[in-house]
ROGU-881368 format. One record per residue (C-alpha): residue in three letters; x, y, z. Coordinates in Angstrom, 3 decimals. Each point is the difference from the previous one (the first is absolute). Layout:
N
[site "ALA" [X Y Z]]
...
//
This chain:
510
[site "MET" [-105.841 -39.139 168.289]]
[site "ALA" [2.378 0.065 -3.095]]
[site "TYR" [-2.630 1.609 -1.984]]
[site "VAL" [-0.566 2.733 2.646]]
[site "LEU" [4.218 0.535 0.171]]
[site "ASN" [0.219 0.110 -4.086]]
[site "PHE" [-3.532 1.810 -0.898]]
[site "GLY" [-0.965 2.109 3.077]]
[site "LEU" [2.711 1.014 2.701]]
[site "GLY" [3.031 -0.036 -2.176]]
[site "PRO" [-1.147 2.301 -2.900]]
[site "LEU" [-1.453 2.329 2.912]]
[site "PHE" [3.234 -0.144 1.781]]
[site "ASN" [1.961 0.330 -3.264]]
[site "GLU" [-2.186 3.162 -0.922]]
[site "ASN" [0.547 1.632 3.443]]
[site "LEU" [4.170 -0.556 -0.221]]
[site "ARG" [0.097 1.850 -3.448]]
[site "ALA" [-1.979 3.165 1.540]]
[site "GLN" [2.426 0.002 2.734]]
[site "VAL" [3.076 -0.534 -2.112]]
[site "LYS" [-1.078 2.895 -2.358]]
[site "SER" [-0.527 2.242 2.718]]
[site "SER" [3.451 -0.408 1.068]]
[site "ILE" [2.325 2.786 -0.650]]
[site "CYS" [2.861 -2.857 -1.508]]
[site "ILE" [0.327 -3.607 -0.404]]
[site "THR" [2.405 -2.644 -0.141]]
[site "GLY" [-0.669 -3.045 -1.904]]
[site "TYR" [1.890 -3.577 0.390]]
[site "PHE" [-0.010 -3.267 -0.966]]
[site "ASP" [1.330 -3.497 -0.377]]
[site "GLU" [-0.055 -3.007 -2.297]]
[site "SER" [-0.306 -3.703 0.653]]
[site "THR" [-1.327 -2.964 -1.371]]
[site "ASN" [-3.296 -1.213 0.706]]
[site "ARG" [0.060 -3.811 0.148]]
[site "VAL" [-3.890 -0.665 -0.140]]
[site "ILE" [-0.277 1.699 -3.031]]
[site "LYS" [3.331 -0.115 -1.195]]
[site "GLN" [0.585 3.271 -1.036]]
[site "GLY" [1.859 3.237 1.109]]
[site "GLN" [-1.579 2.050 2.519]]
[site "MET" [0.723 3.792 0.752]]
[site "ASP" [-1.413 1.259 3.181]]
[site "LEU" [-0.434 3.835 0.113]]
[site "HIS" [-0.148 1.711 3.231]]
[site "VAL" [-0.230 3.912 0.475]]
[site "ARG" [0.959 2.094 3.008]]
[site "PHE" [-1.487 3.598 0.733]]
[site "PHE" [-0.733 2.535 2.605]]
[site "ASN" [-3.590 -1.087 1.358]]
[site "SER" [-1.906 3.279 0.571]]
[site "ILE" [-2.266 -1.730 2.208]]
[site "THR" [2.380 -1.586 2.135]]
[site "ARG" [2.529 2.405 -0.301]]
[site "LEU" [2.681 -2.606 -0.232]]
[site "ILE" [2.132 -1.295 -2.973]]
[site "THR" [-1.868 -3.621 -1.252]]
[site "THR" [1.025 -2.993 -2.288]]
[site "SER" [-2.521 -1.721 -1.233]]
[site "TYR" [-0.356 -2.769 -2.706]]
[site "PHE" [-1.598 1.484 -3.058]]
[site "ASN" [-0.057 -2.242 -2.832]]
[site "SER" [1.792 -3.448 -1.931]]
[site "GLY" [0.885 -0.842 -3.466]]
[site "PHE" [0.443 -3.380 -1.710]]
[site "PHE" [2.206 -0.320 -2.697]]
[site "GLU" [2.024 -2.586 -2.429]]
[site "ARG" [2.984 1.640 -0.245]]
[site "CYS" [2.209 2.304 2.055]]
[site "LYS" [1.558 2.443 -2.050]]
[site "ALA" [0.183 3.504 0.418]]
[site "GLN" [-2.383 1.212 -2.304]]
[site "ASP" [-2.810 -2.863 1.529]]
[site "LEU" [0.948 1.342 3.495]]
[site "LEU" [-0.884 3.777 -1.420]]
[site "GLU" [-3.573 -1.224 -1.361]]
[site "HIS" [-0.762 -1.416 3.498]]
[site "PHE" [1.305 2.412 1.824]]
[site "LYS" [-2.283 3.042 -1.674]]
[site "LEU" [-2.855 -2.532 -0.493]]
[site "GLY" [-0.045 -0.687 3.695]]
[site "PHE" [0.586 3.387 1.242]]
[site "ALA" [-2.802 1.494 -2.828]]
[site "GLY" [-1.914 2.585 1.135]]
[site "LEU" [2.422 1.509 2.717]]
[site "PRO" [1.673 3.552 -0.880]]
[site "PHE" [3.834 -1.177 -1.302]]
[site "ASP" [0.879 3.712 0.501]]
[site "LYS" [-0.238 -0.640 3.984]]
[site "LEU" [2.412 -3.181 -0.187]]
[site "ILE" [3.168 1.306 1.473]]
[site "GLN" [1.919 -3.446 0.129]]
[site "VAL" [-0.506 -3.799 -1.030]]
[site "SER" [1.634 -2.353 2.317]]
[site "MET" [1.263 -3.628 -1.193]]
[site "ASP" [2.329 -2.755 0.574]]
[site "GLY" [3.383 -0.138 -2.233]]
[site "PRO" [-0.309 -1.940 -2.993]]
[site "ASN" [1.461 1.529 -3.333]]
[site "VAL" [-3.549 -0.335 -1.649]]
[site "ASN" [-1.308 2.141 2.594]]
[site "TRP" [2.479 2.984 -0.834]]
[site "SER" [-1.159 -0.440 -3.197]]
[site "PHE" [-3.250 0.551 1.146]]
[site "LEU" [0.606 3.143 1.926]]
[site "ASN" [1.912 1.627 -2.743]]
[site "LYS" [-3.242 -0.893 -2.572]]
[site "LEU" [-2.538 1.405 2.592]]
[site "GLU" [2.211 3.088 0.609]]
[site "GLN" [-0.127 0.690 -3.937]]
[site "ASP" [-3.764 -0.852 -0.008]]
[site "LEU" [-0.983 2.542 2.910]]
[site "VAL" [2.572 2.556 -1.536]]
[site "ILE" [-1.711 0.279 -2.929]]
[site "GLU" [-3.524 -0.816 0.917]]
[site "LEU" [0.417 2.766 2.880]]
[site "SER" [1.808 2.516 -2.344]]
[site "GLU" [-3.349 0.144 -2.244]]
[site "LYS" [-1.708 1.524 2.845]]
[site "ASN" [2.747 1.829 2.136]]
[site "VAL" [2.494 2.339 -1.321]]
[site "ASP" [2.439 -1.274 2.692]]
[site "PRO" [-1.156 -3.446 0.806]]
[site "PRO" [0.997 -1.014 3.891]]
[site "GLY" [2.438 -2.751 0.345]]
[site "ARG" [0.755 -3.068 1.972]]
[site "PHE" [2.440 -0.991 2.452]]
[site "GLU" [2.742 -3.220 0.149]]
[site "LEU" [0.601 -1.604 2.986]]
[site "GLY" [1.911 -2.783 -1.228]]
[site "SER" [-1.921 -4.036 0.136]]
[site "CYS" [-1.515 -1.201 3.269]]
[site "GLY" [2.943 0.025 2.451]]
[site "LEU" [-0.920 -3.633 0.833]]
[site "HIS" [0.901 -1.208 -2.894]]
[site "VAL" [3.043 2.109 -0.349]]
[site "GLY" [1.204 -1.587 3.334]]
[site "HIS" [-1.106 -3.783 -0.979]]
[site "GLY" [1.937 0.716 -3.593]]
[site "ALA" [3.240 1.576 1.836]]
[site "PHE" [0.160 -3.303 2.545]]
[site "ARG" [-0.409 -2.413 -2.877]]
[site "SER" [2.947 2.116 -2.159]]
[site "GLY" [2.324 -0.065 3.074]]
[site "HIS" [-0.803 -4.195 0.081]]
[site "ASP" [0.563 -0.281 -3.438]]
[site "ILE" [3.066 1.804 -0.276]]
[site "VAL" [1.946 -1.991 2.484]]
[site "ASN" [-1.410 -3.736 -1.069]]
[site "TRP" [-0.253 -1.102 3.163]]
[site "LYS" [-3.232 -2.009 -1.043]]
[site "VAL" [-1.935 0.471 3.199]]
[site "GLN" [-2.941 0.644 -1.959]]
[site "GLN" [0.117 -3.578 -1.762]]
[site "ALA" [0.759 -1.726 3.336]]
[site "LEU" [-3.446 1.528 1.322]]
[site "THR" [-2.105 -1.001 -2.679]]
[site "CYS" [1.210 -3.313 -0.534]]
[site "SER" [-0.183 -0.942 3.811]]
[site "TYR" [-3.572 1.106 -0.247]]
[site "TRP" [-1.087 -2.317 -3.139]]
[site "LEU" [2.023 -2.643 0.809]]
[site "PHE" [-2.763 -0.977 2.845]]
[site "LYS" [-2.733 1.994 -1.593]]
[site "GLU" [-1.588 -2.509 -2.134]]
[site "SER" [1.328 -3.142 1.613]]
[site "THR" [-1.735 -1.368 3.340]]
[site "LEU" [2.904 -3.033 -0.452]]
[site "ARG" [2.643 2.215 0.430]]
[site "LYS" [-1.293 1.963 2.574]]
[site "ALA" [-0.693 -2.987 2.194]]
[site "GLU" [3.181 -1.226 -0.781]]
[site "PHE" [1.644 3.329 1.054]]
[site "LYS" [-1.626 -0.393 3.437]]
[site "ALA" [0.852 -3.433 0.157]]
[site "ILE" [3.654 0.633 -0.441]]
[site "THR" [0.455 3.149 1.940]]
[site "LYS" [-3.007 0.055 2.663]]
[site "SER" [-0.766 3.449 -1.068]]
[site "THR" [-3.403 1.511 -1.106]]
[site "CYS" [1.190 3.188 -1.004]]
[site "LEU" [-0.105 0.311 -4.043]]
[site "PRO" [1.347 2.759 -2.226]]
[site "LYS" [-2.150 2.907 -0.571]]
[site "LYS" [-0.959 1.284 -3.540]]
[site "PHE" [2.281 2.404 -1.651]]
[site "CYS" [-1.830 3.189 -1.967]]
[site "SER" [1.874 1.156 -3.086]]
[site "THR" [-1.332 3.251 -0.077]]
[site "ARG" [-0.122 1.102 3.356]]
[site "TRP" [3.715 -0.501 1.070]]
[site "VAL" [-0.053 1.830 3.463]]
[site "GLU" [-2.552 -2.275 1.140]]
[site "ASN" [1.861 -3.212 -0.572]]
[site "VAL" [2.040 0.756 3.353]]
[site "GLU" [-2.496 -2.777 1.946]]
[site "PRO" [0.869 -2.571 -2.666]]
[site "ALA" [3.849 0.494 0.143]]
[site "LYS" [-0.369 -0.108 3.963]]
[site "THR" [-2.134 -3.109 -0.348]]
[site "LEU" [2.778 -1.361 -2.477]]
[site "LEU" [3.003 1.025 2.299]]
[site "ALA" [-1.547 -1.487 2.867]]
[site "ILE" [-1.146 -3.611 -1.574]]
[site "SER" [3.375 -0.072 -1.950]]
[site "PRO" [1.667 -2.659 2.110]]
[site "HIS" [-3.232 -2.234 -0.407]]
[site "LEU" [-0.014 0.258 -3.716]]
[site "GLU" [3.778 -0.554 -0.287]]
[site "ILE" [-0.756 -3.534 1.861]]
[site "PHE" [-2.901 -0.256 -2.033]]
[site "LEU" [1.945 0.411 -3.414]]
[site "LYS" [2.818 -2.734 1.176]]
[site "GLU" [-2.441 -2.606 1.311]]
[site "ALA" [-2.918 -0.059 -1.584]]
[site "LYS" [-0.975 -3.030 -2.522]]
[site "GLN" [-2.135 1.347 -2.339]]
[site "SER" [0.307 -1.278 -3.668]]
[site "ARG" [1.072 2.395 -2.488]]
[site "LYS" [0.727 2.758 2.177]]
[site "GLU" [3.449 0.496 -1.332]]
[site "SER" [-2.256 0.668 -3.483]]
[site "LEU" [-1.850 3.003 1.882]]
[site "HIS" [0.768 3.835 -0.676]]
[site "SER" [-1.106 0.970 3.274]]
[site "TRP" [2.552 -2.727 1.561]]
[site "LYS" [3.004 1.073 -1.975]]
[site "THR" [-0.415 3.542 0.647]]
[site "LEU" [-0.237 -0.661 3.893]]
[site "VAL" [2.618 -2.463 -0.041]]
[site "GLU" [2.265 2.838 -1.620]]
[site "PHE" [-1.229 2.644 2.161]]
[site "PHE" [0.706 -1.526 3.330]]
[site "SER" [3.703 -1.297 -1.198]]
[site "ASP" [1.012 3.793 0.229]]
[site "PRO" [1.946 0.433 2.979]]
[site "PHE" [-1.243 3.488 0.328]]
[site "TYR" [-4.206 -0.446 -0.831]]
[site "LYS" [-0.859 0.892 3.676]]
[site "ALA" [2.014 3.147 -0.181]]
[site "LYS" [-1.821 0.640 -3.095]]
[site "LEU" [-3.199 -0.497 1.340]]
[site "GLN" [0.358 1.986 2.995]]
[site "PHE" [0.976 3.087 -2.008]]
[site "PHE" [-2.837 -0.647 -2.039]]
[site "ILE" [-2.197 0.047 3.146]]
[site "CYS" [1.475 2.928 1.148]]
[site "VAL" [0.025 2.223 -3.039]]
[site "GLY" [-3.790 -0.879 -0.366]]
[site "GLN" [-0.410 0.836 3.537]]
[site "GLU" [0.843 3.950 -0.969]]
[site "ILE" [-3.132 0.641 -2.241]]
[site "GLU" [-3.207 0.522 1.661]]
[site "HIS" [-3.506 -0.562 -1.258]]
[site "LYS" [-1.548 3.047 1.324]]
[site "PHE" [-0.553 1.663 -3.643]]
[site "GLN" [-2.062 -3.146 -0.894]]
[site "SER" [-3.014 1.924 1.107]]
[site "LEU" [-3.098 1.989 -1.810]]
[site "ASN" [1.006 2.786 2.488]]
[site "PRO" [1.627 3.403 -1.700]]
[site "MET" [3.858 -1.289 0.937]]
[site "ALA" [1.814 2.276 -2.772]]
[site "PRO" [0.927 2.720 2.530]]
[site "LEU" [1.927 -2.869 1.867]]
[site "LEU" [1.547 -1.410 -3.099]]
[site "PHE" [3.042 1.867 -0.400]]
[site "GLU" [1.385 -0.260 3.857]]
[site "GLU" [-0.777 -3.279 -0.164]]
[site "LEU" [1.525 -1.338 -3.024]]
[site "LEU" [2.826 2.429 0.564]]
[site "GLN" [0.760 -1.631 3.542]]
[site "ILE" [-0.418 -3.758 -1.577]]
[site "LEU" [2.641 1.095 -2.547]]
[site "THR" [2.484 1.625 2.522]]
[site "GLN" [-0.238 -3.116 2.359]]
[site "LEU" [0.833 -2.453 -2.627]]
[site "LEU" [2.869 2.077 -1.750]]
[site "LYS" [1.699 0.464 3.422]]
[site "ARG" [0.403 -3.610 0.141]]
[site "PHE" [2.491 0.163 -2.614]]
[site "LEU" [1.359 3.534 -0.198]]
[site "LYS" [2.299 2.266 2.153]]
[site "PRO" [-1.584 2.836 1.946]]
[site "GLN" [2.094 2.509 -2.193]]
[site "PHE" [-2.309 -0.938 -2.801]]
[site "PHE" [-3.042 1.561 1.458]]
[site "GLU" [1.876 3.288 1.178]]
[site "GLN" [-0.182 1.198 -3.680]]
[site "PHE" [-3.780 0.141 0.557]]
[site "GLU" [-0.314 1.540 3.149]]
[site "GLY" [-3.149 2.455 -0.007]]
[site "ARG" [-1.066 -1.830 -3.206]]
[site "PRO" [-0.147 -3.308 0.626]]
[site "TYR" [-2.095 -0.880 -2.841]]
[site "LYS" [2.794 0.439 -2.243]]
[site "VAL" [1.156 -3.332 0.681]]
[site "VAL" [-2.611 -1.502 -2.681]]
[site "THR" [2.669 1.771 -2.626]]
[site "ALA" [3.286 -1.120 1.743]]
[site "ASP" [2.593 -1.743 -1.765]]
[site "LEU" [0.703 -3.534 1.589]]
[site "GLU" [2.632 -1.032 -2.114]]
[site "ASN" [2.789 2.004 2.263]]
[site "GLU" [1.866 -2.715 1.924]]
[site "GLU" [1.065 2.255 2.550]]
[site "TYR" [-3.607 0.081 1.739]]
[site "PHE" [-0.586 -3.723 0.202]]
[site "LEU" [0.995 -1.307 3.501]]
[site "ALA" [2.529 -3.362 0.265]]
[site "CYS" [-1.312 -2.817 -0.164]]
[site "GLU" [0.182 -1.286 3.655]]
[site "LYS" [-2.273 3.386 0.706]]
[site "ILE" [-2.921 -0.474 -2.176]]
[site "LYS" [-3.155 -0.229 2.199]]
[site "ILE" [-1.803 -2.677 -1.369]]
[site "GLY" [-1.974 -1.179 3.287]]
[site "SER" [0.919 -1.967 3.068]]
[site "GLY" [0.699 -3.880 -0.940]]
[site "ALA" [1.166 0.548 -3.304]]
[site "VAL" [3.341 -0.382 -1.699]]
[site "SER" [1.932 3.176 -1.128]]
[site "GLU" [0.050 -0.358 -3.733]]
[site "LYS" [0.693 2.774 -2.342]]
[site "ILE" [-3.260 0.424 -2.444]]
[site "SER" [-0.226 1.245 -3.396]]
[site "ARG" [-1.167 3.110 -0.392]]
[site "GLN" [-1.536 2.147 -2.959]]
[site "ASN" [-1.146 3.654 -0.389]]
[site "VAL" [-3.956 -0.488 0.429]]
[site "PHE" [-0.555 3.709 -0.264]]
[site "GLU" [0.353 -0.085 -3.372]]
[site "ASN" [-2.631 2.522 -2.040]]
[site "HIS" [-3.016 -2.210 0.355]]
[site "ARG" [-3.847 1.622 0.420]]
[site "THR" [-0.881 -2.776 2.488]]
[site "ILE" [1.816 1.466 2.927]]
[site "PRO" [-2.072 2.368 1.689]]
[site "LEU" [2.877 1.871 1.985]]
[site "ARG" [0.977 1.130 -3.536]]
[site "TYR" [-3.072 2.261 0.039]]
[site "SER" [-0.050 3.540 1.474]]
[site "ILE" [-3.343 -0.345 1.141]]
[site "VAL" [0.316 -2.891 2.007]]
[site "ARG" [2.528 1.947 1.694]]
[site "ALA" [-2.137 3.130 0.266]]
[site "LYS" [-3.187 -1.935 1.027]]
[site "SER" [1.944 -1.018 3.195]]
[site "CYS" [-0.761 3.594 1.354]]
[site "PHE" [-3.306 -1.353 1.623]]
[site "ASP" [1.920 -3.142 1.809]]
[site "PRO" [-0.800 0.609 3.463]]
[site "GLU" [3.696 -0.855 1.145]]
[site "VAL" [1.320 2.966 -2.630]]
[site "LEU" [-2.370 2.344 1.205]]
[site "LEU" [0.798 -0.409 3.842]]
[site "SER" [3.739 -0.642 -0.292]]
[site "GLN" [1.261 2.084 -3.298]]
[site "PRO" [-2.566 2.743 -0.324]]
[site "GLU" [1.988 2.150 -2.399]]
[site "ILE" [0.707 -3.265 -2.410]]
[site "ALA" [-3.727 -0.519 0.005]]
[site "ARG" [-0.337 3.691 -1.164]]
[site "LYS" [2.809 -0.392 -2.506]]
[site "ARG" [-1.768 -3.113 -1.185]]
[site "ASN" [-3.492 1.737 0.366]]
[site "GLU" [1.402 2.615 -2.815]]
[site "LEU" [1.143 -2.780 -2.203]]
[site "LEU" [-3.301 -1.407 -0.057]]
[site "ARG" [-1.901 3.049 -0.709]]
[site "GLU" [2.787 0.859 -2.746]]
[site "ILE" [-0.879 -3.378 -1.384]]
[site "PHE" [-3.660 0.547 -0.065]]
[site "VAL" [0.267 3.214 -1.689]]
[site "LYS" [2.077 -0.949 -2.688]]
[site "ALA" [-2.570 -2.739 -0.456]]
[site "ASN" [-2.794 2.673 -0.612]]
[site "ARG" [-1.987 -2.190 3.177]]
[site "LEU" [0.502 3.337 2.297]]
[site "THR" [0.196 4.287 -0.656]]
[site "HIS" [2.349 1.878 1.843]]
[site "SER" [-2.232 1.646 1.974]]
[site "ASP" [-1.085 -3.487 1.209]]
[site "SER" [3.403 -0.671 0.644]]
[site "ASP" [0.576 3.086 2.352]]
[site "LYS" [-2.796 -0.913 1.919]]
[site "ILE" [0.675 -3.868 0.640]]
[site "GLU" [3.593 1.770 0.905]]
[site "SER" [-1.376 2.105 2.826]]
[site "GLN" [-2.143 -3.290 1.243]]
[site "PHE" [3.070 -2.006 -0.267]]
[site "ASP" [1.467 2.143 2.587]]
[site "LYS" [-2.570 0.008 2.233]]
[site "LEU" [-0.018 -3.750 0.089]]
[site "VAL" [3.562 -0.221 0.903]]
[site "THR" [-0.383 2.540 2.772]]
[site "LEU" [-2.972 -2.012 1.514]]
[site "VAL" [2.012 -3.293 -0.673]]
[site "GLY" [2.619 1.445 2.005]]
[site "SER" [-2.477 1.214 2.979]]
[site "LYS" [-3.716 -1.016 0.428]]
[site "LEU" [0.240 -3.421 -2.171]]
[site "LYS" [3.287 -0.969 1.002]]
[site "PRO" [-0.942 -2.799 2.333]]
[site "ASP" [-2.494 -1.487 -2.818]]
[site "PHE" [3.196 0.178 -2.394]]
[site "GLU" [1.925 -1.584 2.594]]
[site "ALA" [-2.648 -2.703 0.031]]
[site "PHE" [-0.055 -0.800 -3.553]]
[site "HIS" [0.998 -3.296 -1.479]]
[site "PRO" [-1.204 -1.601 -2.815]]
[site "ASP" [-1.992 -3.421 0.573]]
[site "PRO" [1.905 -2.656 -2.172]]
[site "SER" [-2.555 -2.464 0.730]]
[site "CYS" [-2.883 2.173 -1.765]]
[site "ASN" [0.178 -2.165 -3.062]]
[site "ILE" [-3.680 -0.643 -1.373]]
[site "GLU" [-0.878 -1.525 -3.155]]
[site "GLN" [-1.364 1.899 -2.780]]
[site "LYS" [-3.834 -0.044 0.229]]
[site "ARG" [-3.012 0.112 -2.951]]
[site "LEU" [-2.325 2.835 0.103]]
[site "VAL" [-2.632 -1.320 2.575]]
[site "TYR" [2.291 -1.001 2.737]]
[site "ASP" [2.096 3.097 -0.569]]
[site "TYR" [-3.339 1.897 0.454]]
[site "ILE" [-1.090 -2.272 2.948]]
[site "MET" [3.480 0.647 2.099]]
[site "LYS" [0.341 3.637 -0.839]]
[site "VAL" [-3.338 0.840 2.117]]
[site "GLY" [1.220 -2.143 2.610]]
[site "GLY" [-1.664 -3.675 -0.293]]
[site "PRO" [-3.190 -1.424 -1.321]]
[site "ASN" [-2.308 1.455 2.931]]
[site "LYS" [1.231 3.744 -1.253]]
[site "VAL" [-0.967 -0.553 -3.425]]
[site "ASP" [-2.743 2.619 -0.917]]
[site "ILE" [-2.385 -1.697 -1.869]]
[site "GLY" [-1.992 2.536 -1.800]]
[site "PHE" [-2.403 0.080 -2.817]]
[site "GLN" [2.078 -0.215 -2.547]]
[site "MET" [1.776 -2.645 1.274]]
[site "ILE" [-3.698 -2.226 0.492]]
[site "ARG" [-0.727 0.987 -3.551]]
[site "GLU" [3.445 -1.542 -1.362]]
[site "ALA" [-0.660 -3.250 2.107]]
[site "ARG" [-3.439 -0.344 -1.220]]
[site "LEU" [0.906 0.614 -3.825]]
[site "ALA" [3.015 -2.531 0.466]]
[site "SER" [-1.896 -3.184 -0.498]]
[site "ASN" [-1.964 1.489 -3.263]]
[site "ARG" [3.474 1.287 -1.498]]
[site "TYR" [1.390 -3.258 0.621]]
[site "LYS" [-2.579 -1.646 -1.892]]
[site "MET" [0.127 2.530 -2.827]]
[site "ALA" [3.427 -0.544 -0.361]]
[site "LEU" [-0.389 -3.405 -0.257]]
[site "GLN" [-2.660 0.559 -2.408]]
[site "GLU" [2.291 2.390 -2.539]]
[site "LYS" [2.199 -2.999 -0.618]]
[site "LYS" [-2.779 -1.972 -1.187]]
[site "ALA" [-2.023 2.769 -2.041]]
[site "PRO" [2.401 0.770 -3.133]]
[site "THR" [-2.999 1.029 -2.182]]
[site "ARG" [-1.675 3.514 -0.333]]
[site "SER" [-3.199 -0.758 1.744]]
[site "GLY" [1.893 -1.432 3.060]]
[site "LYS" [2.354 3.094 0.348]]
[site "ALA" [-3.178 2.404 -0.284]]
[site "THR" [-1.222 -1.798 3.026]]
[site "ILE" [3.034 0.145 1.886]]
[site "ALA" [0.406 3.586 -0.966]]
[site "LYS" [-3.373 0.826 1.632]]
[site "LYS" [0.747 -1.874 3.209]]
[site "LYS" [3.046 1.686 0.657]]
[site "LEU" [-1.847 3.187 -0.157]]
[site "GLN" [-1.961 -1.416 2.919]]
[site "LEU" [3.017 -1.621 1.834]]
[site "TYR" [2.571 2.850 -0.577]]
[site "PRO" [-2.637 2.993 0.090]]
[site "SER" [0.374 3.701 0.818]]
[site "PRO" [-1.079 1.289 3.446]]
[site "GLN" [-2.932 1.443 -1.478]]
[site "LEU" [-1.361 -3.389 -1.954]]
[site "SER" [0.658 -2.535 2.597]]
[site "PRO" [-2.918 -1.354 1.932]]
[site "ILE" [1.625 -1.261 2.714]]
[site "VAL" [1.382 3.583 0.391]]
[site "THR" [-3.391 1.429 -0.049]]
[site "GLU" [-1.027 -2.636 2.505]]
[site "VAL" [2.350 0.988 2.630]]
[site "ARG" [-0.977 3.491 -0.831]]
[site "GLN" [-3.435 -0.633 0.664]]
[site "LEU" [0.577 -1.406 3.515]]
[site "GLN" [2.561 2.920 0.722]]
[site "ARG" [-3.415 2.231 -0.585]]
[site "GLU" [-1.934 -1.871 2.145]]
[site "GLU" [2.649 -0.725 2.690]]
[site "VAL" [-0.670 -4.076 0.076]]
[site "PRO" [2.497 -1.747 2.046]]
[site "ILE" [1.940 -2.652 -2.361]]
[site "ALA" [0.158 -3.264 1.942]]
[site "TRP" [3.653 -0.509 -0.455]]
[site "GLN" [0.987 2.941 1.499]]
[site "GLU" [-1.423 -0.866 3.232]]
[site "ASN" [1.817 -2.907 0.229]]
[site "LEU" [3.658 1.394 -0.382]]
[site "PRO" [2.301 0.348 2.722]]
//
């Protein structure tokens, strides 16, 4: 089955995917780097988002992978261009990524290369758009930065409590014997901070048992353990429960609905703005928000150094069960590229947010006008097309307020639609509705039949360094990767079609 996927169906689906992407008006590429623990190398997974002319839907699909030893900006650029080789880069309107500095350096280098490359073909080459880095990474990073500023050491306590029992069955047994509890700490994720609410809840629930265990445990050399020392220090803080409760309270503010393959960008602005406003309202007076009435997005550029806007300590909203304690603050809205709210296109794309269309039609029109201006400046849209879109958008707003109003009122993005990134074969099977709905055509049969021979030929390539061996393999390639006119299998299939002879496997299909 492995060689059928590698040398038969995989290349076929890849070819079909490339054809669909090339036929799209514009495309978005995005990537993520990680360490492949099997081959001990860096891995860059490339994905593409495009408008599928067949299904008439925005489609996101895995496209390719690259492997590298180093992860510098130039290395990322080379593997990015190699992975997307063969695609029209003039249709690339945006590149999505997470937020490390090396990625921003890569983005600058890519833009320079594309401007030079496209300028040779066009007098005025089309531009690309920036939306900031991944909104999820920004949320996790902001949560981590706030934690580090106040130096509450919640992260250290969550990490040490997990590893204290992770590799020690003796310690687990002793904990259960002393406390009569079977609940153990959960793992803390150092990159997805918002998703650490459950570990924090667990630590808060079992904290009385952990305190008893730390006092009564008789294990030798326990005082020399780093995890042990960290937990003893953390539990000696009289405010540790309040800190855990506030950690949980803030973490619950941020939902995970954007961790999805669906096109969620139109909803990004309103959601991020709402999260930001709710967090600021915990510490700031209502007078602070009055200056942004009608333009709430300006809160991103606000000055948080003015003492008059801050609530008194006893009025700070830090969640039920937490003890009031003034928290250090810092102007987190410095001029930083990673914050999506700083980009006007993020605000402009919210004109397609169903809630904005339904409840604020005039704001939706203004944001749509801003979006069209951005596309015109980037040479992605002509003025005449912009006028057409304006009239079409006005019709959409009118329909939303009348015929489509029940549908838009019932719209709620499903936060549970998080699916893993599938590979080419799995993507194809799922898109058509499952294995039973796959259209098994003659081309697919041919590719599956030739997969075994292609696999054997790939093995021979490694064992045939001589010129005669290469010549033999070249001849076999002509047979295994034939043009439609020379393929004996295609000829056989056409003969069957002319004679209208039923094929056995077709009769057994459901």
